[in-house]
N, C-alpha and C positions, 0 to 999 in steps of 0.2 A: 777720589783721592783717599789714600790710607796711610797711616803712620803706625810704626811698631814702637810702642813705648814701654819701657820697663819701669815699674813702680816698686818702691821698697817701703815696707812698713815693718819695723822691728827687724827680724832676721829672715823673714820669709819673702823671697822674690815673687812678685806677681807679674806675669807677662800678659799685657793687655793690648788688644788691637783697638785703636781709636779711629773711627771712620766718619767721614763727612760726605755730604752730597747724596745720601740715600734717597731714593725716590719716595714720593708719597704713595699711599695706598692706591693701587690701580683701580680705576672705575670701569674698566673694560669688562665685557662679557666673555672674554677669551676663555675657552674651555680648559686651557692649560692651568688656569687659576684653581681648578678643582682637582688637579693631579698632585698627589703627594707621594714622593718616592723616598723609601727608607732602605738603606743597605748598610753592610758592615759586619759587625761581630756576630758570630753564630752563638756566642754566649748570651748576648742581649736579645737575640732574635725571638726566643719564646715570649719574652715580655712584650716586645713591640707587636708581635703577631696577635697576641691575646687582646691587647688594648685596641689595636686597629679593628679587630673583629667586633669588639664591643662598641667602638665609636660608630661603626657602620650601621648599628641598630638605632642610633639617635637621629632626631630630625635633621640636624646639620650634617651628620655623617653619611646619611643616605645620598647626599649630593656628591660626596667625595669619591674620587678614584684613587684608592690607596693600594700601593704595592709594597710589600715588605719582603726583602730578600736578605741573604747573607753571602758575602764573598770573603769574609775575614776583615778584621779591623783595619789592617794596612791597605788592602784593596778598597775598602769602603772609604777611607780618607782620600785615596787617589781620585775616586769619583766625586766625592764631596767637594774637595778643594779645586776641582775643575768646573764646579757648578752643575754637575749632572744629577745630584740628589738634593733633597730638601733637608734630610736628617741622616746623620751618620751614627749608627750604633757602635759603641767602642768598649772594649774590655780592658783598656788602659788609657791614660791621658794622652792627648795629642802630643806628638813629638815636635821638636824644633824644626826639623826639615819639613814636616807637614804644615806647621804654622807658616813657614816661609812660602810654601806653595800656595796656601790660601791667600796670603797677602799679595803675592805676585799676580794672582788671578782675580783679585778684588772680591774675595769671599769672606765677609766678616762672620764670625761664628759665636754662638752662645753655648757655653759649656754647662750641662745640667747633670750633676750626680743623680742617679736614679735608683741604685740598689747596691748591695754587696754580695760578693761571691766567695765561697770557700773552695778554691781550686783543689780538686780531689785527686789523690793518688789511688788508683783502683787496680784490683787484681781479680782473677777468676775466683768464684766462691770455693772451689776445691783446692785452692792454694792454701796449704796448711802450715807453711813454714814462715811466711812473712807476716808476723804479728804487728810489727811497727817498723818504721824506717826513719833514720835520722837525716837531717839536712845534709850532713857530711856524706852519707851514703848516697843520697840523691845526686849530689854533686859528682861523686865518684862514678856513678852509673851513667849520667847524662853528659858529662863534659867531653870536649873534643878529643882529649887524650884517650878516652875509652873506646873510640871508634875502631871497630874490627879487632878489638883486644879484649875488653870485658864483655864477654858474650854468653857466659854460663853463670847460673845462680851461685855455684860454689866459689866463684871468683869474687862475689860480693861478700859472702860470709862462708868460711870453710865448712860449717855444719849444714849448709843448704844443699839441696840435691845437685848432682852433677847432670844438669839439664839445661837446655838452651833458654836464655832470656829473650822473649819476644816483646819488643818495645813498640808502643803505640803512642802517638801524640799529634798535635795540630801541625799544620804546615806553616811555612815562614810568613804567610800573609796574615796569620792569626795574631791578635793581641794577646791571646792566652800563651802562645809561643814566646812572644816578647816578654811578657810578665814573668813567666816561669823561669826563663833564662836569666833575667835580671835578679830575681829573688834568690834563685838557687846557685847560679853560676857567677853572678856579678857582671854578666856580659850578655846583651841581648842576642848576639850572634855567636855565642860560645858553645852551642850545642853540637853533639855528634849528629851526623846526618844518616847513619845506617839504621834507621828505624822506619816503621810504617806510618806515614804521615797522611793526614786528611784535613781539609777545611770543614768537613761535616762531622760534628761531634757524634752523630748517630753511627757513623762508620767506625769510630773509635770504640764505641760501646760494643758493637757487633764483634769487632776484632778481639777485644779483651774477653768478652763472654764466650768466645769460641775456642779459647786456648788456655789450658790450665797453667801454662808457663808464661802467660802474657802479663805485662804491667804497663800502665799508661797513666796519663793525666788528662783531666777533662773538667768542665764546669760542674759545679755542685748539682744544678738542676737536672743535668743528664744522668748523674749518678742516682739522684732521688727517684727519677722516673724508671730506673732499672735496678732497684735494690735486690730484686730476685735473681738478677743475672750477674751482678758485680758485688765485690766487697771493698769497702773503703779502708785504707790503711792509715792508722794514726801516724802523725808526723811529730818527731822530737827535735825541737830547735835548741835543746840543751836544758829545757825546763820541764821535761817529761813528755811522754807521748800523748798527743791531743788529737782526737778524731775531729773531722769536719762536722759542724752542726750549726744551727742557728744560734744556739747559746754560746758556742766557743768563738763565733765571729763577734757576737754582741759584747762579750766580755774580754775580747782582744787576746784570747789565749791561743787561738789557732793562727800561728805565725810561722813563717812569713808568707803564707799562701792565701790569706784573706786580702781581697782587693775590691776597690770601688768599680762600679760600672756606670757608663755615661751615655747621654744623648748629646750630640752636637747638632745645633740647628743653624741653618743659614739665616742670618739676621735680616738680610735684605729681602729674601723670599718671605720671611715671616711678616715683614711690613707690607709686602705686595699681595700676599695671598691670605685672605681672611680665614679660609678653611684650614690652612696649615696652622695658623695661630690658634684656632679653636681646637684642633687636634692636639697640639702640644699642651695647651691648658688642660684639656681632658686627660691627657696622659699623666700629667703631674698629679691631678686629682685622684685618679684611679690607681696609681702605682702602689700606695700603701696596702690596698686590698689585693691587687693582682700579683705583685711581686712574691709574696709568700705562697700563693696558690701555685705559681709556676715552679717554685722550689728555691728561691733566693731569699736574701735577708733584706728587709726594708730599712730605709733610713729612719731616723727619728721624725716625729711630726714636725719639729722645727726645721729639719733638713729639707723636707718637702715644701714647707712654707717659704723658706729662703729661695728654693729653686723657682717657685712661682713668682716671687718678687723679681728675681734675676731675669726671668723671661719677659715679664710684663714691661720691665724697664729697658729691655734690649741691652743688658749689660754684657758686652762682648769681651772675649779674651779667656784666659785660663788661670786658675789658681794653683796650677802645678808647674813643674820645672822643665817640662819638655822631655821627660824620660819616664818609663814605667817606675813607680816608686813603691818598693816593698814596705811592709809594716805600717802602712797608712790605715788607721782605725776609723771607725764611724765617728768618734769624737773629733779626730783630727780633720776629717772632711768637713764637719760642722764648723770647726774653728776657722778653716780656710774660707768657707763660704762667707762667714761674718767679716773677716778681714778683707776679702775681695770686694764685698759690697761697701764697706767703709772706704776703701780706696776709690771706688767709683763715685761715691758721694763727694769725695774731696777733689776728684778729677773727672767731672762729668763729661759725657760724650758731647762734643759740639753739635 
């Protein structure tokens, strides 16, 4: 039996799933207890893959059958909320519709912030004209009204070349797609559709790197791994042109394209499967080291400490509002973690 309960503390709404009747840890020797399935965001995929490979070298990890895949955040949630996966990687918070699907299917979830991304606007290195881009220009370029109309560089700025703009971006199952559209267009589904789309960020890299007239957006780690093939474009939100970097994410100046990345863990499976529990605990412990190696921005030590507490206590639900939220900083994620845990302390899971 599950209930969907909304808790309020101050002005921040916290959506929490309170569940009862979860089974005790299974004592069976069922081989499925050793299977760990991870799917979802291609943005989070490099972190999960790296940590899974490390976990497999540990004594406990050698027993685990871990498969890490990426189908996009939205597709990942569809599988997760139907009980097909243990962990869903996500490059945006879970949506209201996805929460409702999890509730309907009896899937209680634990939300764990795991890193930050600087969603990057990238062009070919030989693009000599686009030195920076404003949020208003990004909106003009990517909004639905631009479809089949704004197709050449000199339509964006008159002094730009009279050459075609070749746009690359993630597909509609991607959390990166949702977040970019919310941050830039104010509408998750407001994007033009006449662009080259892929759920595989490596395909976006290849597309931009192969055409001097290309522009696209992709996770920071994929840019960092391909700096010799791509050039990052600083973004001006009205306070000056700011390049994506670890520093500009940490000091909250790269806005509105800084965003938190998440793991969502099936709480019932975490109770029933000791290896899953051990893997998630290992993931949280290793994230501060692995996240920067992969190319993303780690949370603060306190952020990871709170994530560990949240997982050990099986604190289910979300500290977000059921939509992709632009302009959420590392400090804001930490604040929400604290408030979320205080709410759970006052409203313990039965």
